[in-house]
C-alpha positions as CSV (number, residue, x, y, z in Angstrom):
1,M,4.8,43.8,-8.1
2,V,4.8,41.6,-11.2
3,K,8.4,40.5,-10.6
4,G,7.5,39.5,-7.0
5,A,4.4,37.5,-8.2
6,L,6.5,35.9,-10.9
7,A,9.2,35.0,-8.3
8,V,6.6,33.5,-6.0
9,A,5.1,31.5,-8.8
10,I,8.5,30.1,-9.8
11,V,9.3,29.1,-6.2
12,I,5.9,27.4,-5.9
13,A,6.4,25.6,-9.3
14,A,9.9,24.5,-8.2
15,A,8.6,23.2,-4.9
16,F,5.8,21.3,-6.6
17,A,8.2,19.8,-9.2
18,Y,10.5,18.7,-6.4
19,G,7.8,17.3,-4.2
20,W,5.6,15.6,-6.9
21,P,7.5,12.3,-6.9
22,Y,7.2,12.0,-3.1
23,L,3.5,13.0,-3.1
24,R,2.9,10.3,-5.8
25,M,4.6,7.7,-3.6
26,E,2.7,8.8,-0.6
27,L,-0.6,8.4,-2.4
28,A,0.3,5.1,-4.2
29,T,-1.7,2.0,-3.5
30,S,1.1,-0.3,-4.7
31,A,4.7,-0.2,-5.9
32,Y,7.0,-2.7,-7.5
33,Y,10.7,-1.8,-7.4
34,T,14.3,-3.0,-6.9
35,E,17.1,-1.7,-4.8
36,Q,18.4,0.2,-7.8
37,D,15.2,2.3,-7.8
38,E,16.8,4.5,-5.1
39,K,13.9,6.9,-4.3
40,E,11.3,4.1,-4.1
41,Y,13.7,1.8,-2.1
42,K,14.5,4.5,0.4
43,Y,10.8,5.7,0.7
44,Y,8.9,2.4,0.9
45,T,11.3,-0.2,2.3
46,P,11.3,-0.7,6.1
47,E,14.6,-1.3,7.9
48,L,13.6,-4.9,8.5
49,L,13.7,-5.6,4.7
50,K,16.7,-3.3,4.1
51,N,18.8,-5.4,6.5
52,M,17.4,-8.8,5.4
53,P,20.1,-11.3,4.1
54,R,20.0,-11.4,0.3
55,I,19.7,-15.1,-0.5
56,S,19.6,-14.6,-4.2
57,D,21.1,-12.2,-6.7
58,A,17.6,-11.7,-8.2
59,Y,15.2,-10.1,-5.8
60,S,12.6,-7.3,-5.9
61,F,10.4,-5.4,-3.5
62,E,6.7,-4.8,-3.4
63,F,4.6,-2.3,-1.4
64,G,0.8,-2.5,-1.0
65,N,-1.6,-0.2,0.8
66,V,-4.4,-2.7,1.3
67,S,-7.2,-0.6,2.9
68,G,-5.9,2.6,4.5
69,P,-2.8,4.0,6.1
70,E,-2.6,1.3,8.8
71,A,-2.7,-1.7,6.4
72,H,0.6,-1.5,4.6
73,V,2.1,-4.8,3.2
74,Y,5.8,-4.9,2.5
75,T,7.3,-7.8,0.5
76,I,10.7,-8.9,-0.7
77,R,10.7,-11.6,-3.4
78,F,13.8,-13.8,-3.9
79,N,13.9,-15.5,-7.3
80,G,15.8,-18.7,-7.7
81,A,16.4,-19.2,-4.0
82,S,15.9,-22.6,-2.4
83,D,17.5,-22.2,1.1
84,Q,15.6,-19.7,3.3
85,K,17.4,-20.6,6.5
86,Q,19.3,-17.3,6.7
87,V,16.0,-15.3,6.3
88,Q,14.2,-17.5,8.8
89,A,17.0,-17.0,11.4
90,Y,17.1,-13.3,10.7
91,L,13.3,-12.9,11.3
92,T,13.4,-15.1,14.4
93,A,16.2,-13.0,15.8
94,A,14.1,-9.9,15.1
95,G,11.2,-11.4,17.1
96,Y,9.0,-12.7,14.3
97,R,7.5,-16.2,14.1
98,Q,6.2,-18.2,11.1
99,Q,2.5,-18.3,10.6
100,S,0.7,-21.6,10.4
101,A,-1.3,-20.5,7.3
102,C,-0.7,-17.9,4.5
103,D,-3.1,-16.1,2.2
104,V,-0.6,-16.1,-0.6
105,E,1.6,-18.7,-2.2
106,A,4.6,-18.1,0.1
107,E,5.9,-18.6,3.6
108,C,4.5,-16.0,6.0
């Protein structure tokens, strides 16, 4: 009986230890990461950003859960890039259009 309870406790502890990083990511309100942060990159990054042309060697990603599960904001930030034509063409081909105004200091 004790061995069975101990085995169950070990299995539960192992499942919790394995699942904790994913639970933490699910409950996060924001995340800042690079492509080298494999778990975060795979979990947070939508296919649109995964396939986006890399116009700079220095880039990072951001995720924000603004006000609930339906208000997720995904960002890729290119540092030192001056020509966004590849990104604009990619987004246009994906069906997006540029907004006339932006709430942040960027092109939206």
